[in-house]
VOGU-3710 file (C-alpha; in Angstrom, 3 decimals, decimal comma):
1> mayrirlpli> 41,396/83,892/-32,389  39,648/80,876/-32,672  42,502/79,399/-30,531  43,053/82,406/-28,242  39,062/81,879/-27,097  39,053/77,974/-26,746  42,138/78,144/-24,088  40,264/80,515/-21,606  37,665/78,098/-21,505  39,578/75,147/-20,857
11> llcvvlvfvi> 41,171/76,729/-18,264  37,701/77,891/-16,703  36,658/74,289/-16,698  39,579/73,025/-14,956  39,267/75,700/-12,183  35,460/74,956/-11,685  36,251/71,065/-11,257  38,827/71,976/-8,862  36,554/73,945/-6,890  33,928/71,410/-6,910
21> tifallvtps> 36,201/68,634/-5,786  37,426/70,870/-2,585  33,823/71,844/-1,794  33,043/68,032/-1,755  35,785/67,126/0,629  34,725/70,182/2,993  30,809/69,204/3,475  31,559/65,301/3,468  31,599/64,218/7,290  34,615/62,488/8,157
31> ttsepppapp> 34,546/59,008/9,257  37,129/56,115/10,716  34,796/53,206/10,208  35,602/50,515/7,959  33,489/50,116/5,173  31,134/47,275/5,175  32,307/43,717/4,284  31,327/42,182/1,129  28,775/39,147/1,450  30,123/35,710/1,736
41> papppancdw> 29,971/33,880/-1,302  26,893/31,411/-1,857  27,771/28,113/-1,134  28,124/25,669/-4,017  25,486/23,704/-4,609  25,613/20,123/-3,583  27,186/17,717/-6,146  28,766/14,107/-6,077  32,500/15,365/-6,516  33,098/12,782/-3,841
51> cddllsrfdg> 31,030/9,799/-5,030  33,726/8,294/-7,695  36,279/8,172/-4,721  34,130/6,353/-2,513  32,624/3,878/-5,148  36,557/3,059/-6,285  36,915/1,543/-2,563  34,220/-1,086/-3,369  35,506/-2,091/-6,568  36,162/-5,949/-5,917
61> aaterashct> 35,526/-5,926/-2,488  32,450/-8,215/-2,936  35,055/-11,281/-4,317  38,441/-10,637/-2,498  37,734/-13,158/-0,149  35,459/-15,608/-1,796  38,210/-18,327/-2,031  37,992/-19,445/1,583  34,155/-19,019/2,540  32,099/-20,724/4,729
71> hlsgsdftdg> 29,022/-22,594/2,897  25,535/-22,345/4,488  22,504/-24,475/4,184  19,299/-24,884/6,250  20,873/-26,722/8,884  22,938/-24,145/10,180  19,703/-22,165/11,309  17,770/-24,898/12,838  18,538/-24,094/16,371  18,392/-20,227/15,951
81> tyiidtadtc> 20,231/-16,819/14,736  23,843/-17,707/12,834  26,069/-15,197/14,500  29,145/-14,372/12,763  31,636/-12,925/15,206  34,803/-13,828/13,673  36,670/-10,984/11,263  37,731/-11,153/7,853  35,296/-13,914/6,775  33,186/-14,978/4,016
91> yvldedivfh> 29,766/-16,977/3,825  27,778/-18,448/1,081  24,270/-19,968/0,959  24,424/-23,233/-0,760  20,281/-23,098/-0,890  17,439/-20,992/-0,433  16,872/-20,206/3,391  13,516/-20,691/5,139  14,070/-19,123/8,873  12,177/-21,132/11,581
101> pspgtdfrat> 14,497/-21,639/14,551  13,954/-23,898/17,245  10,135/-24,511/16,630  9,897/-27,111/19,763  10,225/-23,995/22,327  7,580/-21,902/20,182  10,222/-20,089/18,908  11,675/-18,649/22,274  15,192/-18,272/22,551  15,569/-20,341/25,553
111> napyatdatf> 18,619/-22,512/23,968  22,087/-21,672/24,149  24,300/-19,463/23,074  21,058/-17,287/22,918  19,642/-17,765/26,322  22,095/-15,766/28,162  23,067/-12,922/25,594  20,993/-9,863/25,480  20,382/-9,587/21,939  17,595/-12,393/22,397
121> vldfptailv> 15,890/-11,075/25,000  12,803/-10,882/23,086  13,833/-14,266/21,053  15,265/-14,475/17,706  15,133/-10,808/15,989  17,642/-12,126/13,259  18,450/-14,848/11,199  22,026/-13,303/10,620  23,698/-11,147/13,118  27,088/-9,931/12,007
131> raagvtidlg> 29,764/-8,525/14,953  32,703/-8,432/13,238  34,429/-6,516/10,859  35,356/-7,152/7,490  32,648/-10,044/6,704  31,163/-10,737/3,312  27,815/-12,511/2,730  27,042/-13,641/-1,087  23,615/-15,273/-1,086  24,428/-17,251/-3,977
141> gheirqslsh> 21,497/-16,447/-5,850  19,604/-17,775/-3,199  16,851/-16,201/-1,129  16,298/-15,872/3,002  13,329/-15,259/4,549  11,083/-16,002/7,535  8,754/-18,843/7,834  4,940/-18,051/8,124  4,692/-18,761/11,601  8,091/-17,439/12,668
151> nvqqrffati> 6,952/-14,382/11,138  3,555/-13,926/12,750  5,046/-15,086/15,990  8,301/-12,926/15,718  6,867/-9,515/14,889  10,204/-7,779/15,657  13,168/-8,942/12,868  15,546/-8,152/10,334  16,711/-10,890/8,240  20,281/-9,524/8,236
161> elttpfidgq> 21,524/-7,455/11,236  24,760/-5,733/11,038  26,386/-5,023/14,984  23,197/-5,089/16,840  19,024/-4,301/16,373  19,645/-1,163/19,291  21,861/0,598/20,686  22,397/0,908/24,467  19,727/2,531/26,275  17,165/2,050/23,400
171> gpadfvdtep> 14,396/-0,620/22,444  11,383/-1,952/23,808  13,935/-4,130/26,377  17,756/-3,902/27,298  19,673/-5,547/24,151  22,890/-4,622/25,133  25,284/-5,992/27,670  28,480/-5,862/26,216  30,001/-2,903/23,923  28,948/-4,649/20,435
181> vpaarftlrn> 32,056/-4,672/17,615  31,041/-2,654/14,532  30,326/-4,683/11,263  32,740/-2,435/9,557  33,635/-3,486/6,258  30,485/-5,733/5,675  29,768/-6,969/1,823  26,133/-8,086/1,189  25,504/-9,356/-2,435  23,772/-11,515/-5,022
191> griglsshhg> 20,652/-13,009/-4,238  17,091/-12,224/-2,384  15,850/-11,428/0,719  12,275/-12,290/1,365  9,467/-12,004/3,675  10,377/-10,141/7,272  8,312/-8,938/10,039  10,430/-5,672/9,854  13,482/-5,056/7,884  15,503/-7,158/5,547
201> vhgngawsvl> 18,606/-5,499/6,396  19,111/-3,215/9,402  21,997/-2,075/11,460  23,503/0,343/13,616  26,731/1,926/13,624  28,530/0,354/11,149  30,732/1,350/8,275  32,410/0,875/4,748  29,175/-1,179/4,185  28,418/-2,425/0,312
211> iedvdivdyd> 25,315/-3,830/-0,529  24,761/-4,853/-4,145  22,683/-6,896/-6,541  20,449/-7,968/-3,599  16,354/-7,635/-4,246  14,355/-7,494/-1,136  10,582/-8,195/-0,800  7,572/-8,390/1,966  8,731/-6,354/4,525  6,633/-4,622/7,014
221> vgaialngmh> 9,031/-1,835/8,067  11,211/-0,871/5,548  13,676/-3,086/3,144  16,837/-1,482/4,215  17,660/0,446/7,561  20,771/2,128/8,412  21,297/3,870/11,364  24,532/6,128/12,401  26,837/5,005/9,240  29,241/6,219/6,999
231> dvvlrrvral> 31,151/5,371/3,813  28,126/3,139/2,500  26,956/2,188/-1,271  24,138/0,443/-1,992  24,043/-0,535/-5,717  21,573/-2,296/-7,854  19,272/-3,054/-4,868  15,680/-3,649/-5,372  13,314/-2,790/-2,709  10,153/-4,612/-4,281
241> gtatkvpvlg> 7,628/-3,815/-1,989  6,004/-3,976/1,481  4,111/-7,127/2,559  0,660/-6,947/1,341  -0,659/-10,090/3,150  0,226/-9,053/6,695  -1,918/-11,337/8,921  -1,992/-9,236/12,349  -2,539/-6,077/14,062  0,237/-4,886/16,705
251> tyssarfltp> -1,987/-6,814/19,370  -0,820/-10,020/18,363  2,983/-8,597/19,020  1,771/-6,811/22,346  0,517/-10,518/23,355  3,575/-12,199/22,062  5,877/-9,725/24,408  3,388/-9,855/27,353  3,335/-13,867/27,716  7,108/-14,258/29,183
261> fvdkalaaal> 6,591/-11,862/31,699  3,414/-13,653/32,184  5,163/-16,956/32,888  7,704/-14,985/35,028  5,065/-13,598/37,338  3,109/-16,663/38,056  6,620/-18,877/38,507  7,436/-16,390/41,190  3,580/-16,476/42,593  3,498/-20,188/42,759
271> anptfaadat> 6,939/-20,438/44,440  5,343/-18,345/47,568  2,503/-20,113/49,310  1,193/-16,761/49,961  0,918/-15,548/46,677  0,215/-18,752/45,129  -3,114/-19,027/47,144  -4,043/-15,139/46,383  -6,865/-14,579/43,793  -4,670/-12,479/41,899
281> ttrltsvaah> -2,334/-15,596/40,982  -5,521/-17,097/40,198  -6,929/-14,343/38,078  -3,837/-14,035/35,929  -3,655/-17,924/35,335  -7,037/-18,051/33,974  -6,812/-14,838/31,614  -3,137/-15,799/30,456  -4,422/-19,206/29,389  -7,543/-17,992/27,554
291> lktlmsqvls> -5,270/-15,568/25,855  -2,587/-18,243/24,993  -5,769/-20,058/23,377  -6,556/-17,346/20,933  -2,713/-17,111/20,062  -2,598/-20,373/19,045  -5,598/-20,292/16,920  -4,013/-17,522/15,264  -0,877/-19,824/14,714  -2,290/-22,318/13,618
301> dvsatgainn> -4,469/-20,635/11,177  -1,400/-18,411/9,678  0,483/-21,353/9,216  -2,133/-23,253/7,338  -3,342/-20,600/4,926  -1,857/-16,945/5,784  -4,873/-15,871/7,762  -7,042/-16,105/10,637  -10,213/-17,894/10,076  -13,004/-15,500/11,282
311> tthpeayalf> -15,494/-18,505/11,009  -13,802/-20,898/13,331  -11,905/-18,387/15,953  -13,907/-15,008/16,021  -12,354/-13,965/19,193  -8,904/-14,365/17,879  -10,064/-12,441/14,644  -11,635/-9,377/15,990  -8,736/-8,983/18,607  -5,803/-9,891/16,092
321> adttglpdgs> -6,770/-9,765/12,638  -5,169/-7,330/10,433  -8,073/-6,885/7,673  -6,159/-4,473/5,218  -3,031/-6,975/4,956  -0,776/-4,001/4,880  1,477/-2,828/8,266  -0,311/-0,773/10,762  2,939/0,489/12,511  3,833/4,146/12,603
331> ssygivlhah> 5,822/4,334/9,151  6,855/2,155/6,143  9,930/2,449/4,035  11,835/1,699/0,834  15,271/2,702/2,338  15,975/4,671/5,589  19,277/6,695/6,240  18,741/7,898/9,594  21,109/9,705/12,505  22,273/7,299/15,377
341> gvavngfecd> 19,903/5,030/17,407  16,112/4,719/16,648  14,033/5,914/13,887  10,763/5,647/15,534  10,458/9,277/16,942  9,756/12,556/15,241  11,646/13,572/12,202  15,388/15,094/12,810  15,323/18,674/13,455  18,875/19,943/13,944
351> rsdarhdqmh> 21,717/19,764/11,722  24,254/20,669/14,344  22,870/17,584/16,624  26,308/15,431/17,362  24,329/12,357/16,545  24,099/13,605/12,719  28,251/13,414/12,517  27,763/9,710/12,236  25,619/9,274/9,070  27,640/10,532/5,970
361> hiiiadceik> 29,269/9,536/2,625  26,517/7,453/1,361  25,469/6,387/-2,124  22,511/4,595/-3,558  23,316/3,937/-7,396  21,249/2,410/-9,846  18,263/1,279/-7,842  14,762/0,778/-7,782  12,181/1,432/-4,547  8,735/0,468/-5,256
371> dtrlhaievp> 5,002/-0,292/-3,690  5,956/0,912/-0,259  2,722/0,871/1,507  0,920/1,724/4,579  -2,325/1,641/6,580  -1,409/3,006/10,374  -3,667/2,796/12,763  -3,345/5,698/15,420  -3,524/4,364/19,151  -4,688/7,127/21,692
381> vlqevasgkl> -2,629/6,388/24,794  -3,537/7,490/28,310  -0,583/9,554/30,671  -0,681/9,841/34,397  0,243/13,657/34,415  2,274/14,057/38,041  4,700/10,743/36,716  4,826/11,188/32,892  3,986/7,599/32,315  1,971/6,169/29,888
391> qrgpagdvlr> -0,523/2,955/30,829  1,344/0,382/28,795  2,213/-3,745/29,069  5,719/-4,442/29,883  7,358/-4,426/26,210  6,530/-0,733/25,850  3,255/-1,575/24,603  0,376/0,875/25,190  -3,032/-0,283/26,859  -5,339/0,701/23,966
401> iaelvgefge> -7,486/2,907/25,885  -9,910/3,947/23,052  -10,714/0,377/22,347  -11,529/-0,602/25,852  -14,166/2,228/26,308  -17,794/1,286/26,188  -20,859/2,878/24,964  -21,223/4,539/28,800  -17,664/5,295/29,618  -17,458/1,655/31,084
411> ysrtalsetk> -14,517/-0,824/30,727  -15,056/-3,107/27,737  -12,451/-5,985/28,164  -10,567/-7,872/25,646  -8,393/-11,190/26,266  -5,330/-8,564/25,769  -6,285/-5,967/28,015  -7,342/-8,711/31,057  -4,323/-10,344/31,062  -2,545/-7,012/31,350
421> lalqelvrfm> -4,454/-5,853/33,775  -4,171/-9,220/35,766  -0,383/-9,095/35,562  -0,348/-5,643/36,954  -2,293/-6,676/39,966  -0,033/-9,647/40,671  3,252/-7,679/40,069  1,740/-4,869/42,579  0,682/-7,539/45,119  3,793/-9,046/45,380
431> gatgygtlai> 5,908/-5,947/45,325  7,933/-7,172/42,159  10,271/-5,478/40,072  11,967/-6,149/36,578  8,523/-6,246/34,650  9,890/-3,644/31,764  7,392/-0,676/31,212  4,501/-2,113/32,738  2,464/0,625/34,399  -1,402/0,682/34,965
441> hptivewmrg> -2,124/3,310/37,663  -4,250/2,063/40,583  -6,809/4,418/39,459  -6,923/2,958/36,209  -7,059/-0,656/37,481  -10,244/0,594/39,595  -12,029/1,899/36,517  -11,074/-1,361/34,870  -12,460/-3,722/37,184  -15,380/-1,633/37,894
451> tewgldalam> -14,929/-1,012/41,767  -15,636/2,158/43,426  -16,140/5,035/41,163  -18,581/3,273/38,758  -18,616/4,006/35,285  -17,314/7,614/35,012  -14,365/7,054/36,763  -12,180/7,366/33,649  -13,918/10,593/32,804  -13,741/12,003/36,363
461> vvrsgdfkym> -9,764/11,902/36,637  -8,998/13,067/32,991  -11,369/15,916/33,688  -9,333/16,313/37,060  -6,319/16,892/35,092  -5,073/13,971/36,866  -4,715/11,972/33,123  -4,627/12,761/29,580  -4,793/11,200/26,402  -2,147/11,412/23,807
471> rngdnmfhvn> -2,317/10,476/20,161  -0,380/10,665/16,883  1,201/7,156/18,170  1,200/3,465/17,119  0,805/0,314/19,198  4,176/0,952/20,934  3,782/4,558/20,656  6,232/5,235/18,114  5,354/8,522/16,332  3,307/7,933/13,275
481> kgafglrigg> 4,940/9,655/10,097  3,494/7,808/6,790  4,767/5,806/3,875  8,268/7,074/2,669  10,104/5,593/-0,272  13,504/6,901/0,852  13,939/8,725/4,425  17,112/10,505/4,891  17,451/12,189/8,128  20,212/13,906/9,972
491> ghhiavlrtv> 23,317/13,443/7,659  25,507/14,666/5,419  27,269/14,001/1,746  24,410/11,790/0,388  24,044/10,986/-2,966  21,190/9,138/-4,928  21,791/8,477/-8,539  19,935/7,014/-11,449  17,264/5,721/-8,948  13,419/5,132/-9,501
501> ingvistgdt> 10,863/5,532/-6,777  7,713/4,055/-7,991  4,553/3,468/-5,633  4,426/4,891/-2,362  0,523/4,902/-1,046  -0,908/5,462/2,432  -4,263/4,402/3,230  -4,735/5,236/6,847  -7,267/7,337/8,481  -7,058/10,776/9,745
511> tnmdplpget> -6,578/11,179/13,471  -8,597/10,420/15,959  -10,677/13,551/17,055  -13,544/12,547/19,008  -13,482/13,406/22,442  -12,808/10,499/24,770  -14,096/10,281/28,161  -13,199/13,318/30,023  -12,233/15,542/27,052  -14,277/18,121/25,163
521> addaywtggh> -14,757/18,831/21,502  -12,366/21,919/21,969  -9,481/19,802/23,552  -9,873/16,118/22,397  -6,890/16,860/19,906  -4,636/20,110/20,741  -3,378/18,363/23,733  0,047/20,064/25,389  0,502/22,675/22,622  0,912/19,585/20,242
531> dgghpaaapq> -1,372/18,407/17,361  -1,991/15,452/19,299  0,212/15,681/22,358  2,970/13,229/21,352  6,069/14,165/23,476  8,526/12,958/20,490  6,996/14,943/17,805  7,708/18,621/17,605  4,462/20,541/16,793  3,161/19,592/13,240
541> hgyggadavg> 0,317/20,525/10,763  -1,738/17,926/11,854  -1,260/14,175/11,961  1,422/12,751/9,771  0,377/8,690/9,831  -1,876/9,328/6,580  1,228/10,794/4,799  3,163/9,451/1,654  6,367/10,810/0,410  9,087/9,468/-2,138
551> iaiaassnvf> 11,980/11,138/-0,764  11,919/12,873/2,655  15,083/14,967/3,474  15,255/16,252/6,899  18,082/17,702/9,094  20,975/16,921/6,511  22,862/18,945/4,180  24,751/18,409/0,975  22,412/16,254/-0,656  22,687/15,089/-4,375
561> lgativrnvh> 19,473/13,518/-6,372  20,849/13,329/-9,603  18,733/11,189/-12,760  16,083/10,369/-10,083  12,607/9,784/-10,923  9,307/9,483/-8,489  6,575/8,632/-9,459  2,888/7,438/-8,241  2,599/8,790/-4,583  -0,869/8,370/-3,083
571> srvgwssais> -1,832/9,587/-0,143  -5,601/8,659/0,651  -6,922/11,696/3,149  -3,294/13,005/4,018  -0,295/14,978/2,290  1,800/13,150/-0,391  4,591/14,652/-1,706  7,558/13,541/-4,182  10,410/15,288/-2,419  9,969/17,129/0,729
581> vfndaadthi> 13,102/19,435/2,338  12,482/20,230/5,796  13,720/20,631/9,374  17,095/22,378/8,881  18,004/20,866/5,841  20,302/22,434/3,358  22,321/22,467/0,186  20,281/20,045/-1,295  20,593/19,832/-5,263  18,291/18,211/-7,836
591> qdagifnitt> 19,650/17,342/-11,115  17,848/15,680/-13,955  14,962/14,872/-12,340  11,266/13,685/-13,137  8,251/13,448/-11,013  5,146/12,098/-11,963  1,484/11,355/-10,676  1,596/12,884/-7,203  -2,077/12,491/-5,872  -4,278/12,681/-2,756
601> hpdpsvkvrg> -7,900/12,372/-1,603  -9,602/10,845/-5,287  -12,372/9,993/-3,415  -15,196/12,567/-2,137  -16,794/10,277/0,053  -13,949/9,759/2,280  -14,277/11,977/5,594  -11,313/14,129/6,277  -11,365/15,798/9,615  -8,937/18,072/11,844
611> pkqpravgvv> -6,671/20,984/11,045  -4,601/19,121/8,161  -6,465/18,754/4,688  -5,304/16,907/1,970  -2,366/18,401/-0,215  -0,307/16,869/-3,306  3,045/18,740/-4,097  5,917/17,702/-6,261  8,436/19,496/-4,274  8,016/20,978/-0,846
621> vttdaqppty> 10,198/23,267/1,028  9,366/24,129/4,520  10,481/27,770/5,971  13,355/26,308/7,975  15,174/24,517/4,974  17,263/25,687/2,183  15,423/25,872/-1,365  17,222/23,188/-3,109  18,993/24,081/-6,222  18,351/22,319/-9,265
631> sgafdienvk> 20,318/21,667/-12,886  19,566/19,804/-16,080  15,662/18,939/-16,939  13,387/18,910/-14,457  10,049/17,443/-15,314  6,645/17,614/-13,142  3,289/16,337/-14,195  0,102/14,933/-12,780  -0,030/16,541/-9,391  -3,524/16,377/-8,317
641> agrigmacnt> -5,607/16,816/-5,276  -9,728/15,764/-4,927  -12,372/18,145/-4,242  -11,280/19,758/-0,998  -7,202/19,205/-1,526  -4,647/21,511/-2,818  -2,450/20,541/-5,614  1,011/22,454/-6,203  4,119/21,532/-8,424  6,210/22,766/-5,709
651> llentgidgc> 5,762/24,517/-2,474  7,713/26,930/-0,489  5,804/27,371/3,000  5,678/31,001/4,702  4,323/32,360/7,724  1,228/34,233/7,235  0,396/33,453/3,681  -2,542/31,394/2,369  -3,091/29,836/-0,756  -1,688/28,214/-3,523
661> aapetnfytl> -0,451/30,236/-6,493  -1,249/29,404/-10,394  -0,056/26,320/-12,089  2,350/28,148/-14,510  3,899/29,626/-11,494  7,739/27,769/-10,819  7,250/27,879/-7,119  3,717/28,010/-5,136  3,499/29,396/-1,380  1,640/28,415/1,312
//
């Protein structure tokens, strides 16, 4: 009986399921569209699976040609730069080298073969120039450095230069007259590079480069700067610190750049009776002689004591002395890895830029970068709006307009500005060309001469819109960016392994927001839609010259930081961060890292002006960059800001959200 009852129930259930299925098919709308595709798999995190292969290529590279090396001593550098233009050669230093070339000509490159070589258009910019492939330099445990005298006279210098100081079309002069031979398969090892007014090692467009077991110290800009290079290994390199006894400001390099142009103009004028008799020639002769006297005082003092004597030479001291002892330029670095071309403009913005394809597969392993320091000085510049020309001297150096304005808007002269002015007047009178970037508009000449319009002339032309001021630059109008332990800009497949960055300190002031003649308080800083109006910098959150960053990663991909420590990063009034990932950077991976002591604005008495307030952050990721991935241990300790600053362990920047989350949160949002 129970069996007979159970069977009809089972049949009933089957019928119901069938009916429901048919109904569902009838009421469901038909469609011929494809199902939505599955989301693409997430890209694998950046890693170093390519590192072993690259490292193995350099095994034995430093010694393979040691049996037939050329031995170098101080006498090989007496006349000037030692040029290596023979492929597959090896060189060994037999003694310490103090680079003090051609002192009888005031270190000017007027002797053969330099006088006809475009690389030496601004005299001796390097001690060793490598223009060949397959070169090995063994420092032999010795040191090579600039002399104090040459250091002050040659303010643009890299101890070892690979290929060329500048690529064609860049730089303060034309440095390229023939296609340079890349310094491929280059090795540098075993020694020390000392005092340099710019870099220890600098280069463009080389590949297969190995630098190992080298200490570099007392550089004004950076220990190593490699532009547009690939297949590079830096191992057991120690960048031991920025120079802290820099004797002169950028004004002195302006004067050094200026004097050859002055000599050229006077020679041309004196060869023509009409020009020779004119007051413009007499005036330039007089002011240039005075400027050269001041420069001679500087050279004498620095050569003897390392500093300008304020008591005996007060005018030279006021014009040229660096009272902080730190570099005053746009940026300082331990190491720079940069896309093809100069690194003096704003940060790289776009990974799709074709220049970035030239910088890749670079390893920094077992290195130390310490005591990178900067005291950047912002130098506002005046621009003629119609032509776009900056008011500047012949070598890219700007007319330091803010320092030339007196209490009532009048021109307050210096020996340097008077010589630039007189040179411009004579060149314009002769109708001459070939004077570099020299451009002082006749209207500005009239203001400087105090003729026609009176004291208010400068303010009038600014108010009229004919001229405007631009900020955020240094003496050469390079973009002020700050101090960096390591800057990675515009590349891919870059690994930093077992490396310590200890001490990145920026002590410069905030931007100049005081109205200059013709400006109002409302428009003194917000120029042309930019903070400060610098055309080479993207709009940014305020002035960058006071910032300090341990590792900056911009417009780069597949960057691996393994067992890397960043400690003691400090900005006096700006932003400080251990690691900053920004400007379209992607695929950054951080493994087993430590971040310690990131600080800003400890002194409440320091005045901070402008929209950019002090900020201390462990890891910063901007909205246009991919956040890094993490693995292993990751410690962040002691991230502090001062009374008005903001402190975060990590920071993700998002538009429209203001504030910093609680310290126990993993990521913070601004």
